C-alpha positions in Angstrom: -9.2 -22.7 -13.0 -5.5 -21.7 -12.7 -4.5 -20.2 -9.3 -1.8 -17.9 -11.3 -4.3 -16.5 -13.8 -6.9 -14.9 -11.2 -7.6 -13.9 -7.8 -8.1 -16.5 -5.0 -10.4 -15.9 -2.3 -9.4 -17.4 1.1 -11.2 -18.6 4.3 -11.1 -15.1 5.6 -12.8 -13.6 2.2 -9.5 -11.6 1.3 -8.3 -11.7 -2.1 -5.1 -12.9 -2.6 -3.0 -12.1 -5.9 0.2 -13.6 -7.1 3.0 -11.1 -7.4 3.8 -12.6 -10.6 0.3 -11.4 -11.8 0.8 -7.8 -11.0 4.6 -7.8 -12.1 4.7 -9.9 -15.1 8.4 -9.2 -16.2 8.9 -5.8 -14.5 10.0 -5.1 -11.2 8.0 -2.0 -10.4 4.2 -0.9 -10.9 2.2 1.9 -10.0 -0.8 1.8 -7.9 -3.8 4.6 -8.2 -5.3 4.5 -4.6 -8.0 7.8 -3.8 -6.4 10.0 -6.1 -2.7 9.1 -4.9 -0.2 7.2 -6.8 2.1 4.4 -5.2 4.9 2.8 -6.6 5.5 -1.2 -5.6 8.9 -2.1 -6.4 10.8 -5.5 -5.9 14.0 -5.2 -4.3 17.2 -7.2 -5.6 16.7 -9.4 -2.6 13.0 -10.2 -3.8 11.3 -8.2 -1.1 8.5 -5.7 -1.7 8.6 -2.0 -1.2 5.3 0.3 -1.6 6.6 4.0 -1.4 3.9 6.8 -2.1 
């Protein structure tokens, strides 16, 4: 199995997802959570920002 193509379970049983798998070629995605929409963006410096 290729790590970059699927979620990986670490020792604490939390799922880990590579940001490349979420974003692809985009710099921003929308996440739906409990009927609310959030925007996850990659900044110019490569950091992540989550906004409602």
